[in-house]
A tleap script that builds the chain and sets N, CA, C and O, in Angstrom:
source leaprc.protein.ff14SB
mol = sequence {
  NMET PHE VAL THR LEU HIE VAL GLY GLY GLY
  THR PHE LEU PRO VAL LYS VAL ASP ASP THR
  ASP ASN HIE LYS MET HIE ALA GLU PHE GLY
  VAL LEU THR LYS GLU VAL ALA ASP LYS ILE
  ASN ALA TYR LYS LYS GLN GLY ARG ARG ILE
  ILE SER VAL GLY THR THR SER LEU ARG LEU
  LEU GLU SER ALA THR ASP GLU ASN GLY ILE
  ILE HIE PRO PHE GLU THR GLU THR SER ILE
  PHE ILE THR PRO GLY TYR LYS PHE LYS MET
  ILE ASP ALA MET PHE THR ASN PHE HIE LEU
  SER GLY SER THR LEU PHE MET LEU VAL CYS
  ALA PHE ALA GLY ILE ASP THR MET LYS ASN
  ALA TYR ASP TYR ALA ILE LYS ASN ASN TYR
  ARG PHE PHE SER TYR GLY ASP ALA CYS LEU
  ILE GLU LYS PRO GLU CLYS
}
set mol.1.N position { 123.392 88.266 65.021 }
set mol.1.CA position { 122.771 87.198 64.281 }
set mol.1.C position { 122.777 87.556 62.802 }
set mol.1.O position { 122.704 88.727 62.428 }
set mol.2.N position { 122.865 86.546 61.990 }
set mol.2.CA position { 122.904 86.769 60.559 }
set mol.2.C position { 121.785 86.020 59.854 }
set mol.2.O position { 121.436 84.897 60.217 }
set mol.3.N position { 121.239 86.665 58.847 }
set mol.3.CA position { 120.329 86.043 57.890 }
set mol.3.C position { 120.887 86.373 56.514 }
set mol.3.O position { 121.649 87.328 56.364 }
set mol.4.N position { 120.519 85.599 55.524 }
set mol.4.CA position { 121.053 85.818 54.178 }
set mol.4.C position { 119.919 85.889 53.170 }
set mol.4.O position { 119.054 85.015 53.130 }
set mol.5.N position { 119.932 86.934 52.362 }
set mol.5.CA position { 119.042 87.019 51.212 }
set mol.5.C position { 119.903 87.419 50.030 }
set mol.5.O position { 120.496 88.498 50.019 }
set mol.6.N position { 119.970 86.552 49.042 }
set mol.6.CA position { 120.759 86.819 47.837 }
set mol.6.C position { 119.962 87.770 46.946 }
set mol.6.O position { 119.085 87.353 46.189 }
set mol.7.N position { 120.283 89.036 47.055 }
set mol.7.CA position { 119.518 90.079 46.383 }
set mol.7.C position { 119.839 90.101 44.900 }
set mol.7.O position { 120.999 90.076 44.491 }
set mol.8.N position { 118.780 90.148 44.109 }
set mol.8.CA position { 118.928 90.262 42.675 }
set mol.8.C position { 118.647 91.687 42.231 }
set mol.8.O position { 118.232 92.526 43.030 }
set mol.9.N position { 118.870 91.948 40.981 }
set mol.9.CA position { 118.651 93.273 40.428 }
set mol.9.C position { 117.218 93.740 40.534 }
set mol.9.O position { 116.958 94.943 40.550 }
set mol.10.N position { 116.277 92.801 40.607 }
set mol.10.CA position { 114.865 93.152 40.670 }
set mol.10.C position { 114.510 94.019 41.868 }
set mol.10.O position { 113.572 94.813 41.802 }
set mol.11.N position { 115.251 93.874 42.960 }
set mol.11.CA position { 115.008 94.681 44.147 }
set mol.11.C position { 115.198 96.168 43.846 }
set mol.11.O position { 114.524 97.020 44.424 }
set mol.12.N position { 116.119 96.463 42.943 }
set mol.12.CA position { 116.479 97.853 42.684 }
set mol.12.C position { 115.818 98.434 41.439 }
set mol.12.O position { 115.979 99.618 41.143 }
set mol.13.N position { 115.077 97.605 40.713 }
set mol.13.CA position { 114.423 98.114 39.516 }
set mol.13.C position { 113.276 99.045 39.887 }
set mol.13.O position { 112.563 98.795 40.859 }
set mol.14.N position { 113.097 100.109 39.125 }
set mol.14.CA position { 111.959 100.995 39.411 }
set mol.14.C position { 110.648 100.293 39.070 }
set mol.14.O position { 110.595 99.423 38.201 }
set mol.15.N position { 109.613 100.687 39.763 }
set mol.15.CA position { 108.275 100.173 39.486 }
set mol.15.C position { 107.738 100.971 38.311 }
set mol.15.O position { 107.675 102.199 38.366 }
set mol.16.N position { 107.351 100.274 37.244 }
set mol.16.CA position { 106.926 100.942 36.012 }
set mol.16.C position { 105.447 100.746 35.702 }
set mol.16.O position { 105.013 100.960 34.570 }
set mol.17.N position { 104.678 100.342 36.699 }
set mol.17.CA position { 103.238 100.152 36.504 }
set mol.17.C position { 102.493 101.123 37.420 }
set mol.17.O position { 103.007 101.531 38.461 }
set mol.18.N position { 101.296 101.477 37.023 }
set mol.18.CA position { 100.503 102.398 37.843 }
set mol.18.C position { 99.951 101.725 39.089 }
set mol.18.O position { 99.826 102.360 40.136 }
set mol.19.N position { 99.625 100.459 38.985 }
set mol.19.CA position { 99.073 99.696 40.093 }
set mol.19.C position { 100.142 98.721 40.586 }
set mol.19.O position { 100.546 97.820 39.851 }
set mol.20.N position { 100.600 98.897 41.824 }
set mol.20.CA position { 101.687 98.043 42.337 }
set mol.20.C position { 101.301 96.568 42.386 }
set mol.20.O position { 102.181 95.709 42.443 }
set mol.21.N position { 100.013 96.258 42.366 }
set mol.21.CA position { 99.597 94.851 42.312 }
set mol.21.C position { 100.070 94.194 41.016 }
set mol.21.O position { 100.156 92.969 40.937 }
set mol.22.N position { 100.374 94.994 40.013 }
set mol.22.CA position { 100.824 94.462 38.726 }
set mol.22.C position { 102.341 94.393 38.603 }
set mol.22.O position { 102.862 93.970 37.572 }
set mol.23.N position { 103.055 94.809 39.655 }
set mol.23.CA position { 104.520 94.732 39.632 }
set mol.23.C position { 104.957 93.354 40.127 }
set mol.23.O position { 104.493 92.890 41.168 }
set mol.24.N position { 105.832 92.713 39.396 }
set mol.24.CA position { 106.320 91.390 39.785 }
set mol.24.C position { 107.738 91.508 40.315 }
set mol.24.O position { 108.652 91.909 39.595 }
set mol.25.N position { 107.911 91.156 41.576 }
set mol.25.CA position { 109.251 91.121 42.177 }
set mol.25.C position { 109.965 89.864 41.701 }
set mol.25.O position { 109.352 88.805 41.573 }
set mol.26.N position { 111.242 89.984 41.443 }
set mol.26.CA position { 112.045 88.807 41.133 }
set mol.26.C position { 112.243 88.003 42.412 }
set mol.26.O position { 112.418 88.574 43.488 }
set mol.27.N position { 112.216 86.701 42.297 }
set mol.27.CA position { 112.441 85.838 43.458 }
set mol.27.C position { 113.920 85.869 43.843 }
set mol.27.O position { 114.803 85.897 42.985 }
set mol.28.N position { 114.162 85.864 45.142 }
set mol.28.CA position { 115.519 85.869 45.672 }
set mol.28.C position { 115.620 84.790 46.742 }
set mol.28.O position { 114.682 84.589 47.513 }
set mol.29.N position { 116.740 84.102 46.791 }
set mol.29.CA position { 116.930 82.988 47.708 }
set mol.29.C position { 117.402 83.493 49.065 }
set mol.29.O position { 118.330 84.295 49.158 }
set mol.30.N position { 116.740 83.005 50.125 }
set mol.30.CA position { 117.098 83.423 51.472 }
set mol.30.C position { 117.305 82.256 52.405 }
set mol.30.O position { 116.775 81.166 52.193 }
set mol.31.N position { 118.096 82.502 53.456 }
set mol.31.CA position { 118.376 81.491 54.472 }
set mol.31.C position { 118.291 82.130 55.854 }
set mol.31.O position { 118.917 83.155 56.121 }
set mol.32.N position { 117.507 81.506 56.723 }
set mol.32.CA position { 117.409 81.867 58.123 }
set mol.32.C position { 117.394 80.548 58.881 }
set mol.32.O position { 116.468 79.753 58.723 }
set mol.33.N position { 118.408 80.311 59.700 }
set mol.33.CA position { 118.561 79.011 60.359 }
set mol.33.C position { 117.598 78.841 61.532 }
set mol.33.O position { 117.023 79.814 62.020 }
set mol.34.N position { 117.429 77.606 61.976 }
set mol.34.CA position { 116.596 77.309 63.142 }
set mol.34.C position { 117.155 78.002 64.377 }
set mol.34.O position { 116.393 78.522 65.192 }
set mol.35.N position { 118.465 78.016 64.523 }
set mol.35.CA position { 119.095 78.670 65.674 }
set mol.35.C position { 118.724 80.154 65.728 }
set mol.35.O position { 118.373 80.670 66.789 }
set mol.36.N position { 118.803 80.827 64.598 }
set mol.36.CA position { 118.456 82.249 64.546 }
set mol.36.C position { 116.964 82.436 64.789 }
set mol.36.O position { 116.575 83.336 65.535 }
set mol.37.N position { 116.120 81.611 64.180 }
set mol.37.CA position { 114.670 81.711 64.389 }
set mol.37.C position { 114.331 81.540 65.873 }
set mol.37.O position { 113.514 82.286 66.413 }
set mol.38.N position { 114.956 80.563 66.528 }
set mol.38.CA position { 114.700 80.329 67.955 }
set mol.38.C position { 115.107 81.532 68.801 }
set mol.38.O position { 114.388 81.916 69.723 }
set mol.39.N position { 116.259 82.128 68.491 }
set mol.39.CA position { 116.720 83.303 69.241 }
set mol.39.C position { 115.775 84.487 69.049 }
set mol.39.O position { 115.418 85.165 70.013 }
set mol.40.N position { 115.374 84.731 67.810 }
set mol.40.CA position { 114.479 85.858 67.543 }
set mol.40.C position { 113.147 85.660 68.244 }
set mol.40.O position { 112.616 86.599 68.837 }
set mol.41.N position { 112.594 84.445 68.185 }
set mol.41.CA position { 111.327 84.163 68.869 }
set mol.41.C position { 111.462 84.358 70.381 }
set mol.41.O position { 110.550 84.880 71.022 }
set mol.42.N position { 112.591 83.944 70.950 }
set mol.42.CA position { 112.821 84.122 72.388 }
set mol.42.C position { 112.926 85.604 72.728 }
set mol.42.O position { 112.357 86.050 73.724 }
set mol.43.N position { 113.637 86.363 71.922 }
set mol.43.CA position { 113.752 87.807 72.155 }
set mol.43.C position { 112.387 88.478 72.091 }
set mol.43.O position { 112.057 89.308 72.937 }
set mol.44.N position { 111.602 88.120 71.097 }
set mol.44.CA position { 110.277 88.712 70.928 }
set mol.44.C position { 109.403 88.380 72.150 }
set mol.44.O position { 108.666 89.234 72.642 }
set mol.45.N position { 109.495 87.147 72.624 }
set mol.45.CA position { 108.710 86.712 73.789 }
set mol.45.C position { 109.110 87.495 75.043 }
set mol.45.O position { 108.278 87.740 75.916 }
set mol.46.N position { 110.384 87.885 75.126 }
set mol.46.CA position { 110.889 88.676 76.256 }
set mol.46.C position { 110.504 90.152 76.123 }
set mol.46.O position { 110.783 90.947 77.021 }
set mol.47.N position { 109.876 90.513 75.030 }
set mol.47.CA position { 109.486 91.899 74.817 }
set mol.47.C position { 110.591 92.756 74.228 }
set mol.47.O position { 110.478 93.981 74.193 }
set mol.48.N position { 111.655 92.120 73.766 }
set mol.48.CA position { 112.751 92.872 73.157 }
set mol.48.C position { 112.376 93.269 71.733 }
set mol.48.O position { 111.574 92.604 71.078 }
set mol.49.N position { 112.965 94.355 71.272 }
set mol.49.CA position { 112.678 94.840 69.921 }
set mol.49.C position { 113.541 94.099 68.903 }
set mol.49.O position { 114.692 93.751 69.166 }
set mol.50.N position { 112.952 93.872 67.746 }
set mol.50.CA position { 113.674 93.274 66.628 }
set mol.50.C position { 113.956 94.397 65.641 }
set mol.50.O position { 113.038 95.005 65.091 }
set mol.51.N position { 115.237 94.661 65.427 }
set mol.51.CA position { 115.668 95.752 64.558 }
set mol.51.C position { 116.402 95.164 63.366 }
set mol.51.O position { 117.432 94.504 63.509 }
set mol.52.N position { 115.861 95.411 62.209 }
set mol.52.CA position { 116.466 94.928 60.965 }
set mol.52.C position { 117.541 95.915 60.512 }
set mol.52.O position { 117.341 97.129 60.557 }
set mol.53.N position { 118.657 95.395 60.084 }
set mol.53.CA position { 119.701 96.221 59.485 }
set mol.53.C position { 119.576 96.035 57.980 }
set mol.53.O position { 120.097 95.079 57.405 }
set mol.54.N position { 118.877 96.965 57.366 }
set mol.54.CA position { 118.683 96.927 55.923 }
set mol.54.C position { 117.335 96.370 55.512 }
set mol.54.O position { 116.714 95.579 56.223 }
set mol.55.N position { 116.908 96.809 54.344 }
set mol.55.CA position { 115.643 96.344 53.784 }
set mol.55.C position { 115.714 94.876 53.382 }
set mol.55.O position { 114.708 94.168 53.419 }
set mol.56.N position { 116.900 94.424 53.001 }
set mol.56.CA position { 117.063 93.021 52.610 }
set mol.56.C position { 116.775 92.103 53.789 }
set mol.56.O position { 116.031 91.131 53.661 }
set mol.57.N position { 117.366 92.416 54.932 }
set mol.57.CA position { 117.112 91.610 56.137 }
set mol.57.C position { 115.647 91.673 56.518 }
set mol.57.O position { 115.052 90.664 56.897 }
set mol.58.N position { 115.065 92.860 56.418 }
set mol.58.CA position { 113.650 93.013 56.749 }
set mol.58.C position { 112.785 92.115 55.871 }
set mol.58.O position { 111.886 91.436 56.367 }
set mol.59.N position { 113.057 92.111 54.570 }
set mol.59.CA position { 112.252 91.298 53.656 }
set mol.59.C position { 112.359 89.818 54.002 }
set mol.59.O position { 111.362 89.098 53.946 }
set mol.60.N position { 113.541 89.359 54.356 }
set mol.60.CA position { 113.700 87.948 54.711 }
set mol.60.C position { 113.002 87.645 56.032 }
set mol.60.O position { 112.311 86.632 56.143 }
set mol.61.N position { 113.168 88.502 57.032 }
set mol.61.CA position { 112.523 88.262 58.323 }
set mol.61.C position { 110.996 88.235 58.183 }
set mol.61.O position { 110.330 87.394 58.787 }
set mol.62.N position { 110.457 89.142 57.401 }
set mol.62.CA position { 109.012 89.150 57.193 }
set mol.62.C position { 108.557 87.924 56.390 }
set mol.62.O position { 107.471 87.398 56.631 }
set mol.63.N position { 109.363 87.478 55.459 }
set mol.63.CA position { 109.027 86.281 54.667 }
set mol.63.C position { 108.986 85.034 55.538 }
set mol.63.O position { 108.205 84.117 55.281 }
set mol.64.N position { 109.825 85.001 56.566 }
set mol.64.CA position { 109.948 83.809 57.419 }
set mol.64.C position { 108.981 83.828 58.599 }
set mol.64.O position { 108.933 82.866 59.367 }
set mol.65.N position { 108.214 84.901 58.758 }
set mol.65.CA position { 107.319 85.046 59.908 }
set mol.65.C position { 105.887 84.729 59.513 }
set mol.65.O position { 105.383 85.204 58.495 }
set mol.66.N position { 105.241 83.913 60.345 }
set mol.66.CA position { 103.852 83.552 60.046 }
set mol.66.C position { 102.886 84.622 60.550 }
set mol.66.O position { 103.307 85.613 61.147 }
set mol.67.N position { 101.615 84.424 60.314 }
set mol.67.CA position { 100.589 85.414 60.666 }
set mol.67.C position { 100.441 85.610 62.175 }
set mol.67.O position { 99.849 86.594 62.616 }
set mol.68.N position { 100.978 84.674 62.970 }
set mol.68.CA position { 100.920 84.789 64.428 }
set mol.68.C position { 102.159 85.458 65.005 }
set mol.68.O position { 102.308 85.542 66.224 }
set mol.69.N position { 103.050 85.937 64.138 }
set mol.69.CA position { 104.256 86.612 64.602 }
set mol.69.C position { 105.371 85.675 65.034 }
set mol.69.O position { 106.277 86.082 65.761 }
set mol.70.N position { 105.316 84.429 64.595 }
set mol.70.CA position { 106.358 83.447 64.912 }
set mol.70.C position { 107.254 83.307 63.682 }
set mol.70.O position { 106.776 83.086 62.569 }
set mol.71.N position { 108.549 83.439 63.904 }
set mol.71.CA position { 109.489 83.287 62.792 }
set mol.71.C position { 109.935 81.825 62.719 }
set mol.71.O position { 110.114 81.170 63.746 }
set mol.72.N position { 110.109 81.334 61.515 }
set mol.72.CA position { 110.461 79.938 61.274 }
set mol.72.C position { 111.744 79.857 60.455 }
set mol.72.O position { 112.088 80.799 59.741 }
set mol.73.N position { 112.452 78.730 60.556 }
set mol.73.CA position { 113.604 78.559 59.663 }
set mol.73.C position { 113.141 78.734 58.220 }
set mol.73.O position { 112.005 78.407 57.875 }
set mol.74.N position { 114.018 79.245 57.400 }
set mol.74.CA position { 113.649 79.603 56.036 }
set mol.74.C position { 114.831 79.299 55.136 }
set mol.74.O position { 115.948 79.742 55.402 }
set mol.75.N position { 114.596 78.556 54.085 }
set mol.75.CA position { 115.642 78.271 53.101 }
set mol.75.C position { 114.974 78.019 51.753 }
set mol.75.O position { 114.838 76.881 51.304 }
set mol.76.N position { 114.569 79.107 51.132 }
set mol.76.CA position { 113.864 79.033 49.866 }
set mol.76.C position { 113.856 80.421 49.229 }
set mol.76.O position { 114.524 81.336 49.711 }
set mol.77.N position { 113.109 80.568 48.162 }
set mol.77.CA position { 113.012 81.869 47.507 }
set mol.77.C position { 111.849 82.670 48.083 }
set mol.77.O position { 110.857 82.116 48.555 }
set mol.78.N position { 112.003 83.978 48.028 }
set mol.78.CA position { 110.913 84.883 48.377 }
set mol.78.C position { 110.806 85.943 47.294 }
set mol.78.O position { 111.807 86.378 46.725 }
set mol.79.N position { 109.605 86.339 47.029 }
set mol.79.CA position { 109.376 87.458 46.107 }
set mol.79.C position { 108.468 88.480 46.795 }
set mol.79.O position { 107.669 89.159 46.149 }
set mol.80.N position { 108.609 88.571 48.110 }
set mol.80.CA position { 107.786 89.486 48.897 }
set mol.80.C position { 107.974 90.919 48.391 }
set mol.80.O position { 109.098 91.374 48.179 }
set mol.81.N position { 106.870 91.608 48.206 }
set mol.81.CA position { 106.858 92.991 47.756 }
set mol.81.C position { 106.048 93.763 48.781 }
set mol.81.O position { 104.822 93.659 48.817 }
set mol.82.N position { 106.729 94.534 49.612 }
set mol.82.CA position { 106.085 95.233 50.718 }
set mol.82.C position { 105.756 96.658 50.285 }
set mol.82.O position { 106.638 97.444 49.938 }
set mol.83.N position { 104.477 96.963 50.314 }
set mol.83.CA position { 103.989 98.285 49.920 }
set mol.83.C position { 103.093 98.826 51.040 }
set mol.83.O position { 102.682 98.073 51.923 }
set mol.84.N position { 102.789 100.128 51.006 }
set mol.84.CA position { 101.899 100.673 52.033 }
set mol.84.C position { 100.619 99.841 52.161 }
set mol.84.O position { 100.004 99.444 51.171 }
set mol.85.N position { 100.249 99.596 53.414 }
set mol.85.CA position { 99.115 98.732 53.725 }
set mol.85.C position { 99.548 97.378 54.263 }
set mol.85.O position { 98.752 96.661 54.870 }
set mol.86.N position { 100.823 97.024 54.039 }
set mol.86.CA position { 101.355 95.749 54.544 }
set mol.86.C position { 101.359 95.790 56.074 }
set mol.86.O position { 101.707 96.807 56.672 }
set mol.87.N position { 100.971 94.683 56.697 }
set mol.87.CA position { 100.972 94.563 58.155 }
set mol.87.C position { 102.239 93.825 58.590 }
set mol.87.O position { 102.367 92.618 58.384 }
set mol.88.N position { 103.162 94.557 59.188 }
set mol.88.CA position { 104.428 93.968 59.620 }
set mol.88.C position { 104.200 93.026 60.782 }
set mol.88.O position { 103.444 93.328 61.705 }
set mol.89.N position { 104.871 91.867 60.728 }
set mol.89.CA position { 104.643 90.811 61.695 }
set mol.89.C position { 105.800 90.651 62.679 }
set mol.89.O position { 105.614 90.078 63.752 }
set mol.90.N position { 106.998 91.149 62.331 }
set mol.90.CA position { 108.171 90.867 63.146 }
set mol.90.C position { 108.959 92.108 63.527 }
set mol.90.O position { 109.399 92.216 64.672 }
set mol.91.N position { 109.146 93.018 62.639 }
set mol.91.CA position { 110.118 94.094 62.796 }
set mol.91.C position { 109.557 95.253 63.618 }
set mol.91.O position { 108.412 95.665 63.433 }
set mol.92.N position { 110.389 95.775 64.537 }
set mol.92.CA position { 110.015 96.925 65.351 }
set mol.92.C position { 110.712 98.210 64.905 }
set mol.92.O position { 110.199 99.307 65.124 }
set mol.93.N position { 111.870 98.071 64.286 }
set mol.93.CA position { 112.625 99.221 63.787 }
set mol.93.C position { 113.582 98.713 62.717 }
set mol.93.O position { 113.825 97.513 62.588 }
set mol.94.N position { 114.124 99.671 61.945 }
set mol.94.CA position { 115.071 99.271 60.908 }
set mol.94.C position { 116.088 100.374 60.650 }
set mol.94.O position { 115.788 101.562 60.774 }
set mol.95.N position { 117.297 99.956 60.288 }
set mol.95.CA position { 118.308 100.858 59.757 }
set mol.95.C position { 118.274 100.693 58.250 }
set mol.95.O position { 118.201 99.573 57.745 }
set mol.96.N position { 118.324 101.784 57.542 }
set mol.96.CA position { 118.413 101.714 56.087 }
set mol.96.C position { 118.950 103.037 55.582 }
set mol.96.O position { 119.057 104.006 56.333 }
set mol.97.N position { 119.282 103.068 54.314 }
set mol.97.CA position { 119.716 104.324 53.710 }
set mol.97.C position { 118.541 104.946 52.965 }
set mol.97.O position { 117.441 104.394 52.970 }
set mol.98.N position { 118.764 106.071 52.335 }
set mol.98.CA position { 117.719 106.733 51.562 }
set mol.98.C position { 117.680 106.114 50.169 }
set mol.98.O position { 118.685 106.098 49.458 }
set mol.99.N position { 116.522 105.608 49.791 }
set mol.99.CA position { 116.344 104.911 48.522 }
set mol.99.C position { 115.719 105.842 47.489 }
set mol.99.O position { 115.090 106.843 47.835 }
set mol.100.N position { 115.899 105.503 46.239 }
set mol.100.CA position { 115.341 106.322 45.168 }
set mol.100.C position { 113.822 106.242 45.172 }
set mol.100.O position { 113.250 105.171 45.374 }
set mol.101.N position { 113.176 107.373 44.949 }
set mol.101.CA position { 111.718 107.359 44.883 }
set mol.101.C position { 111.294 106.512 43.681 }
set mol.101.O position { 111.992 106.462 42.668 }
set mol.102.N position { 110.164 105.859 43.805 }
set mol.102.CA position { 109.680 104.977 42.745 }
set mol.102.C position { 110.253 103.580 42.821 }
set mol.102.O position { 109.869 102.709 42.040 }
set mol.103.N position { 111.174 103.350 43.757 }
set mol.103.CA position { 111.772 102.018 43.896 }
set mol.103.C position { 110.948 101.167 44.860 }
set mol.103.O position { 110.183 101.694 45.667 }
set mol.104.N position { 111.111 99.856 44.767 }
set mol.104.CA position { 110.424 98.953 45.689 }
set mol.104.C position { 110.888 99.205 47.122 }
set mol.104.O position { 110.122 99.017 48.067 }
set mol.105.N position { 112.131 99.628 47.282 }
set mol.105.CA position { 112.665 99.860 48.627 }
set mol.105.C position { 112.065 101.118 49.254 }
set mol.105.O position { 111.817 101.150 50.460 }
set mol.106.N position { 111.832 102.147 48.449 }
set mol.106.CA position { 111.156 103.333 48.978 }
set mol.106.C position { 109.731 102.971 49.389 }
set mol.106.O position { 109.238 103.458 50.407 }
set mol.107.N position { 109.075 102.130 48.615 }
set mol.107.CA position { 107.722 101.691 48.971 }
set mol.107.C position { 107.737 100.914 50.279 }
set mol.107.O position { 106.825 101.046 51.095 }
set mol.108.N position { 108.772 100.102 50.480 }
set mol.108.CA position { 108.895 99.331 51.712 }
set mol.108.C position { 109.021 100.262 52.915 }
set mol.108.O position { 108.313 100.079 53.906 }
set mol.109.N position { 109.909 101.258 52.850 }
set mol.109.CA position { 110.070 102.147 54.001 }
set mol.109.C position { 108.817 102.987 54.221 }
set mol.109.O position { 108.494 103.318 55.362 }
set mol.110.N position { 108.106 103.337 53.151 }
set mol.110.CA position { 106.825 104.033 53.302 }
set mol.110.C position { 105.799 103.138 53.981 }
set mol.110.O position { 105.012 103.608 54.803 }
set mol.111.N position { 105.801 101.862 53.648 }
set mol.111.CA position { 104.893 100.909 54.293 }
set mol.111.C position { 105.205 100.818 55.779 }
set mol.111.O position { 104.295 100.681 56.597 }
set mol.112.N position { 106.477 100.891 56.133 }
set mol.112.CA position { 106.903 100.730 57.524 }
set mol.112.C position { 106.617 101.980 58.352 }
set mol.112.O position { 106.046 101.889 59.439 }
set mol.113.N position { 107.012 103.149 57.842 }
set mol.113.CA position { 106.956 104.378 58.636 }
set mol.113.C position { 105.782 105.268 58.307 }
set mol.113.O position { 105.428 106.147 59.093 }
set mol.114.N position { 105.173 105.053 57.158 }
set mol.114.CA position { 104.094 105.923 56.702 }
set mol.114.C position { 104.583 106.820 55.574 }
set mol.114.O position { 105.713 107.307 55.589 }
set mol.115.N position { 103.720 107.023 54.610 }
set mol.115.CA position { 104.090 107.799 53.424 }
set mol.115.C position { 104.441 109.238 53.797 }
set mol.115.O position { 105.465 109.752 53.348 }
set mol.116.N position { 103.616 109.896 54.606 }
set mol.116.CA position { 103.888 111.290 54.962 }
set mol.116.C position { 105.189 111.421 55.742 }
set mol.116.O position { 105.965 112.345 55.497 }
set mol.117.N position { 105.435 110.517 56.670 }
set mol.117.CA position { 106.683 110.546 57.440 }
set mol.117.C position { 107.886 110.450 56.517 }
set mol.117.O position { 108.850 111.200 56.666 }
set mol.118.N position { 107.829 109.534 55.570 }
set mol.118.CA position { 108.980 109.353 54.682 }
set mol.118.C position { 109.116 110.515 53.704 }
set mol.118.O position { 110.235 110.919 53.389 }
set mol.119.N position { 108.016 111.053 53.222 }
set mol.119.CA position { 108.110 112.222 52.346 }
set mol.119.C position { 108.757 113.390 53.084 }
set mol.119.O position { 109.593 114.096 52.519 }
set mol.120.N position { 108.375 113.594 54.336 }
set mol.120.CA position { 108.984 114.657 55.136 }
set mol.120.C position { 110.470 114.400 55.360 }
set mol.120.O position { 111.285 115.317 55.257 }
set mol.121.N position { 110.816 113.174 55.661 }
set mol.121.CA position { 112.233 112.824 55.861 }
set mol.121.C position { 113.028 113.032 54.574 }
set mol.121.O position { 114.154 113.527 54.608 }
set mol.122.N position { 112.447 112.659 53.462 }
set mol.122.CA position { 113.140 112.811 52.178 }
set mol.122.C position { 113.256 114.285 51.780 }
set mol.122.O position { 114.271 114.695 51.217 }
set mol.123.N position { 112.236 115.070 52.066 }
set mol.123.CA position { 112.332 116.510 51.808 }
set mol.123.C position { 113.491 117.103 52.607 }
set mol.123.O position { 114.278 117.891 52.083 }
set mol.124.N position { 113.586 116.722 53.863 }
set mol.124.CA position { 114.674 117.196 54.717 }
set mol.124.C position { 116.026 116.738 54.161 }
set mol.124.O position { 116.978 117.516 54.102 }
set mol.125.N position { 116.097 115.479 53.758 }
set mol.125.CA position { 117.346 114.928 53.225 }
set mol.125.C position { 117.785 115.658 51.951 }
set mol.125.O position { 118.966 115.957 51.774 }
set mol.126.N position { 116.845 115.935 51.089 }
set mol.126.CA position { 117.171 116.639 49.839 }
set mol.126.C position { 117.666 118.058 50.142 }
set mol.126.O position { 118.665 118.506 49.578 }
set mol.127.N position { 116.966 118.754 51.028 }
set mol.127.CA position { 117.346 120.128 51.389 }
set mol.127.C position { 118.731 120.181 52.039 }
set mol.127.O position { 119.415 121.202 51.970 }
set mol.128.N position { 119.137 119.079 52.670 }
set mol.128.CA position { 120.413 119.044 53.381 }
set mol.128.C position { 121.479 118.220 52.671 }
set mol.128.O position { 122.480 117.825 53.269 }
set mol.129.N position { 121.247 117.966 51.384 }
set mol.129.CA position { 122.238 117.295 50.527 }
set mol.129.C position { 122.642 115.897 51.000 }
set mol.129.O position { 123.800 115.503 50.863 }
set mol.130.N position { 121.686 115.151 51.556 }
set mol.130.CA position { 121.968 113.764 51.903 }
set mol.130.C position { 122.181 112.982 50.613 }
set mol.130.O position { 121.702 113.357 49.543 }
set mol.131.N position { 122.906 111.899 50.751 }
set mol.131.CA position { 123.143 111.030 49.604 }
set mol.131.C position { 122.047 109.980 49.525 }
set mol.131.O position { 121.498 109.559 50.543 }
set mol.132.N position { 121.742 109.571 48.329 }
set mol.132.CA position { 120.690 108.580 48.114 }
set mol.132.C position { 121.267 107.327 47.469 }
set mol.132.O position { 122.421 107.306 47.043 }
set mol.133.N position { 120.455 106.299 47.406 }
set mol.133.CA position { 120.707 105.009 46.788 }
set mol.133.C position { 121.525 104.126 47.714 }
set mol.133.O position { 121.560 104.383 48.917 }
set mol.134.N position { 122.167 103.123 47.216 }
set mol.134.CA position { 122.762 102.085 48.044 }
set mol.134.C position { 123.933 102.537 48.905 }
set mol.134.O position { 124.271 101.873 49.885 }
set mol.135.N position { 124.549 103.646 48.555 }
set mol.135.CA position { 125.678 104.120 49.355 }
set mol.135.C position { 125.363 105.484 49.949 }
set mol.135.O position { 126.241 106.336 50.083 }
set mol.136.N position { 124.114 105.675 50.298 }
set mol.136.CA position { 123.676 106.955 50.819 }
set mol.136.C position { 123.766 107.024 52.327 }
set mol.136.O position { 124.257 106.109 52.989 }
set mol.137.N position { 123.276 108.137 52.852 }
set mol.137.CA position { 123.217 108.318 54.296 }
set mol.137.C position { 122.211 107.342 54.886 }
set mol.137.O position { 121.249 106.959 54.221 }
set mol.138.N position { 122.428 106.945 56.114 }
set mol.138.CA position { 121.561 105.966 56.762 }
set mol.138.C position { 120.669 106.635 57.796 }
set mol.138.O position { 120.935 107.749 58.248 }
set mol.139.N position { 119.605 105.929 58.161 }
set mol.139.CA position { 118.707 106.431 59.181 }
set mol.139.C position { 118.108 105.249 59.944 }
set mol.139.O position { 118.076 104.117 59.462 }
set mol.140.N position { 117.642 105.552 61.135 }
set mol.140.CA position { 116.907 104.584 61.949 }
set mol.140.C position { 115.437 104.951 61.822 }
set mol.140.O position { 115.043 106.090 62.074 }
set mol.141.N position { 114.636 103.977 61.430 }
set mol.141.CA position { 113.199 104.196 61.295 }
set mol.141.C position { 112.498 103.280 62.292 }
set mol.141.O position { 112.695 102.065 62.279 }
set mol.142.N position { 111.687 103.872 63.149 }
set mol.142.CA position { 110.941 103.097 64.117 }
set mol.142.C position { 109.493 102.971 63.692 }
set mol.142.O position { 108.933 103.874 63.071 }
set mol.143.N position { 108.900 101.855 64.028 }
set mol.143.CA position { 107.487 101.639 63.691 }
set mol.143.C position { 106.653 102.690 64.412 }
set mol.143.O position { 106.820 102.902 65.613 }
set mol.144.N position { 105.762 103.342 63.689 }
set mol.144.CA position { 104.927 104.363 64.336 }
set mol.144.C position { 104.044 103.751 65.417 }
set mol.144.O position { 103.663 102.582 65.350 }
set mol.145.N position { 103.731 104.576 66.416 }
set mol.145.CA position { 102.790 104.143 67.456 }
set mol.145.C position { 101.433 103.932 66.821 }
set mol.145.O position { 101.050 104.665 65.909 }
set mol.146.N position { 100.712 102.951 67.286 }
set mol.146.CA position { 99.374 102.685 66.748 }
set mol.146.C position { 98.351 103.566 67.386 }
set mol.146.O position { 97.168 103.479 67.054 }
savepdb mol mol.pdb
quit
């Protein structure tokens, strides 16, 4: 299944404020069709896991999901900024690469897996010469058990 989020440069800009509530994400246009929304909702109802491939897909899926965990067709802009404390509504796991610290994407993966988990993973990656940024090594991150 495919979803589309037209990523702008704002996704990759470093956060330059002390309080993330003061950081403004640039709006990006996304599309998630009714057919895809229906399939994802059916999979979720069957107890299947929803795995996002990339932070971009994750941001769109979370933008299209309501507070009851139902995903809806989506064709508009989103400026969702996911930071630690965010309550994920749709995603069970994600594939992503190693992002630069201080970036909105690093904050997103910390929100998903936990700050300590990601710091440990990044320490390991640095010690083992993993590549970072958009063309870096990839990893599977699963939502921690509650």
